[in-house]
C-alpha positions as a Markdown table, in Angstrom:
| # | Residue | x | y | z |
|---|---|---|---|---|
| 1 | Met | -23.8 | 61.6 | 52.8 |
| 2 | Gln | -25.6 | 63.8 | 55.4 |
| 3 | Ala | -27.5 | 60.9 | 56.5 |
| 4 | Val | -23.8 | 59.3 | 57.7 |
| 5 | Tyr | -22.3 | 62.5 | 58.7 |
| 6 | Gly | -23.0 | 62.0 | 62.3 |
| 7 | Glu | -21.7 | 58.3 | 62.2 |
| 8 | Ile | -18.7 | 59.3 | 60.6 |
| 9 | Arg | -18.0 | 62.2 | 63.2 |
| 10 | Ala | -18.6 | 59.7 | 65.8 |
| 11 | Leu | -15.6 | 57.8 | 64.6 |
| 12 | Gly | -13.3 | 60.8 | 64.8 |
| 13 | Ala | -13.6 | 61.3 | 61.2 |
| 14 | Asp | -14.8 | 64.1 | 59.0 |
| 15 | Ile | -16.5 | 64.6 | 55.3 |
| 16 | Val | -14.8 | 67.4 | 53.5 |
| 17 | Val | -16.4 | 68.1 | 50.2 |
| 18 | Leu | -14.5 | 70.0 | 47.6 |
| 19 | Ser | -16.2 | 71.9 | 44.9 |
| 20 | Pro | -15.1 | 74.0 | 41.8 |
| 21 | Glu | -18.2 | 76.2 | 42.7 |
| 22 | Leu | -17.7 | 79.7 | 43.8 |
| 23 | Pro | -18.5 | 79.7 | 47.7 |
| 24 | Ser | -21.9 | 81.6 | 47.3 |
| 25 | Phe | -23.3 | 78.9 | 44.9 |
| 26 | Ser | -22.1 | 76.1 | 47.3 |
| 27 | Ala | -23.6 | 77.6 | 50.4 |
| 28 | Glu | -27.1 | 78.0 | 48.6 |
| 29 | Leu | -26.9 | 74.2 | 47.8 |
| 30 | Ala | -25.8 | 73.5 | 51.3 |
| 31 | Lys | -28.8 | 75.4 | 52.6 |
| 32 | Arg | -31.5 | 74.0 | 50.3 |
| 33 | His | -30.4 | 70.5 | 51.0 |
| 34 | Lys | -29.4 | 71.1 | 55.0 |
| 35 | Leu | -26.2 | 70.0 | 54.6 |
| 36 | Thr | -23.7 | 70.5 | 57.8 |
| 37 | Phe | -20.5 | 69.0 | 56.4 |
| 38 | Pro | -17.9 | 71.6 | 55.0 |
| 39 | Ile | -18.2 | 72.3 | 51.2 |
| 40 | Leu | -14.6 | 73.9 | 50.4 |
| 41 | Asn | -13.9 | 75.6 | 47.1 |
| 42 | Asp | -11.3 | 74.4 | 44.8 |
| 43 | His | -11.0 | 77.3 | 42.4 |
| 44 | Gly | -9.4 | 76.4 | 39.3 |
| 45 | Leu | -9.7 | 72.7 | 40.1 |
| 46 | Met | -6.1 | 73.0 | 41.6 |
| 47 | Ile | -6.8 | 70.0 | 44.1 |
| 48 | Ala | -8.6 | 67.9 | 41.4 |
| 49 | Lys | -5.5 | 68.6 | 39.0 |
| 50 | Thr | -3.3 | 66.9 | 41.9 |
| 51 | Phe | -5.3 | 63.7 | 41.6 |
| 52 | Gly | -5.6 | 63.8 | 38.2 |
| 53 | Leu | -9.7 | 64.0 | 37.9 |
| 54 | Val | -9.9 | 67.2 | 35.6 |
| 55 | Phe | -11.8 | 67.0 | 32.3 |
| 56 | Thr | -13.0 | 69.8 | 30.0 |
| 57 | Leu | -16.6 | 69.5 | 28.7 |
| 58 | Pro | -16.9 | 69.3 | 24.8 |
| 59 | Asp | -18.6 | 71.8 | 23.1 |
| 60 | Asp | -21.8 | 69.7 | 22.5 |
| 61 | Leu | -22.1 | 69.2 | 26.3 |
| 62 | Lys | -21.1 | 73.0 | 27.0 |
| 63 | Asp | -24.1 | 73.9 | 24.8 |
| 64 | Leu | -26.4 | 71.4 | 26.7 |
| 65 | Tyr | -25.5 | 72.8 | 30.1 |
| 66 | Leu | -26.1 | 76.3 | 28.7 |
| 67 | Asn | -29.2 | 76.0 | 26.9 |
| 68 | Val | -30.8 | 72.9 | 28.5 |
| 69 | Phe | -29.7 | 72.6 | 32.3 |
| 70 | Lys | -29.4 | 76.6 | 32.4 |
| 71 | Asn | -26.0 | 76.1 | 34.2 |
| 72 | Asp | -23.3 | 78.4 | 33.3 |
| 73 | Leu | -20.3 | 76.7 | 34.8 |
| 74 | Ala | -18.0 | 79.9 | 33.8 |
| 75 | Gln | -20.5 | 81.9 | 36.1 |
| 76 | Arg | -20.5 | 79.4 | 38.9 |
| 77 | Asn | -17.0 | 78.4 | 39.1 |
| 78 | Gly | -15.7 | 82.0 | 38.4 |
| 79 | Glu | -13.6 | 81.0 | 35.5 |
| 80 | Thr | -14.0 | 80.1 | 32.0 |
| 81 | Ser | -12.5 | 76.9 | 31.3 |
| 82 | Trp | -15.5 | 74.8 | 31.5 |
| 83 | Arg | -13.7 | 72.0 | 33.3 |
| 84 | Leu | -15.1 | 69.6 | 35.8 |
| 85 | Pro | -13.7 | 67.3 | 38.4 |
| 86 | Leu | -14.7 | 63.6 | 37.9 |
| 87 | Pro | -16.6 | 62.3 | 41.0 |
| 88 | Ala | -14.5 | 60.6 | 43.4 |
| 89 | Arg | -14.1 | 59.9 | 47.1 |
| 90 | Phe | -11.1 | 59.4 | 49.3 |
| 91 | Val | -10.3 | 58.4 | 52.8 |
| 92 | Ile | -7.0 | 59.9 | 53.6 |
| 93 | Asp | -5.4 | 59.5 | 56.9 |
| 94 | Arg | -3.9 | 62.6 | 58.8 |
| 95 | Gly | -0.4 | 61.6 | 57.6 |
| 96 | Gly | -1.5 | 62.1 | 53.8 |
| 97 | Ile | -2.0 | 58.3 | 53.2 |
| 98 | Ile | -4.8 | 57.7 | 50.9 |
| 99 | Arg | -6.7 | 54.4 | 52.3 |
| 100 | Tyr | -9.7 | 54.2 | 50.1 |
| 101 | Ala | -10.0 | 55.9 | 46.6 |
| 102 | Gln | -12.8 | 55.5 | 44.0 |
| 103 | Ala | -13.4 | 57.7 | 40.9 |
| 104 | Asp | -15.6 | 57.0 | 38.0 |
| 105 | Pro | -16.3 | 59.5 | 34.8 |
| 106 | Asp | -19.9 | 58.5 | 34.9 |
| 107 | Tyr | -21.2 | 61.0 | 37.7 |
| 108 | Thr | -24.2 | 58.8 | 38.6 |
| 109 | Val | -21.9 | 55.9 | 39.8 |
| 110 | Arg | -20.9 | 56.8 | 43.3 |
| 111 | Pro | -20.0 | 54.2 | 46.1 |
| 112 | Glu | -22.8 | 54.4 | 49.0 |
| 113 | Pro | -21.5 | 56.0 | 52.1 |
| 114 | Glu | -22.5 | 53.3 | 54.0 |
| 115 | Gly | -20.0 | 50.8 | 52.1 |
| 116 | Met | -17.1 | 53.0 | 52.7 |
| 117 | Glu | -14.6 | 51.6 | 55.1 |
| 118 | Val | -13.3 | 54.4 | 57.3 |
| 119 | Pro | -10.6 | 52.6 | 59.8 |
| 120 | Asp | -10.8 | 53.0 | 63.3 |
| 121 | Ala | -11.2 | 56.2 | 65.0 |
| 122 | Gly | -7.6 | 56.0 | 66.6 |
| 123 | His | -6.1 | 56.8 | 63.3 |
| 124 | Glu | -8.2 | 60.0 | 63.0 |
| 125 | Glu | -8.8 | 59.8 | 59.1 |
| 126 | Thr | -10.5 | 62.3 | 57.3 |
| 127 | Leu | -13.2 | 61.4 | 54.8 |
| 128 | Ala | -12.8 | 63.5 | 51.6 |
| 129 | Ala | -15.5 | 63.4 | 49.2 |
| 130 | Tyr | -14.6 | 65.2 | 45.9 |
| 131 | His | -17.5 | 65.4 | 43.5 |
| 132 | Pro | -18.8 | 68.0 | 41.3 |
| 133 | Val | -21.7 | 69.6 | 43.3 |
| 134 | Cys | -21.9 | 72.2 | 40.3 |
| 135 | Ile | -23.6 | 70.0 | 37.8 |
| 136 | Gly | -26.9 | 71.1 | 36.8 |
| 137 | Arg | -28.7 | 67.9 | 37.2 |
| 138 | Phe | -26.9 | 66.5 | 40.3 |
| 139 | Arg | -28.6 | 63.7 | 41.8 |
| 140 | Asp | -30.5 | 65.2 | 44.8 |
| 141 | Asp | -30.6 | 61.8 | 46.3 |
| 142 | Ala | -26.7 | 61.5 | 46.4 |
| 143 | Leu | -26.8 | 64.8 | 48.4 |
| 144 | Arg | -29.1 | 63.2 | 51.0 |
| 145 | Arg | -27.0 | 60.0 | 51.5 |
């Protein structure tokens, strides 16, 4: 997404990433990957719930996250529910109309930013990309797109 951020801004749109992570963890991720678009905190997954994108990790995956990935979601997200958002992307115009939506329970399946249709700049759309940046094995290549 970073690679196309300038092009999207030139169209009069913006990328906004929502994450359940506490801001300190998102800031570290942004610094490490040199991300310049905003990453906003969706504490308690309130926005993700509105879009029906929340799931609870089963005990076997919770164990995998803690003991293999060394990723304590309760610590990273500042709450103990062990819930995550499904990866999803939306193009939402300033009037609140969703112009594009894509969600997939497989976090490795993501649309290429180059293939997303952003309407004319005259519509002043905002590209809201919602995905769980807190996943311990998050695909680094997805961050660079």
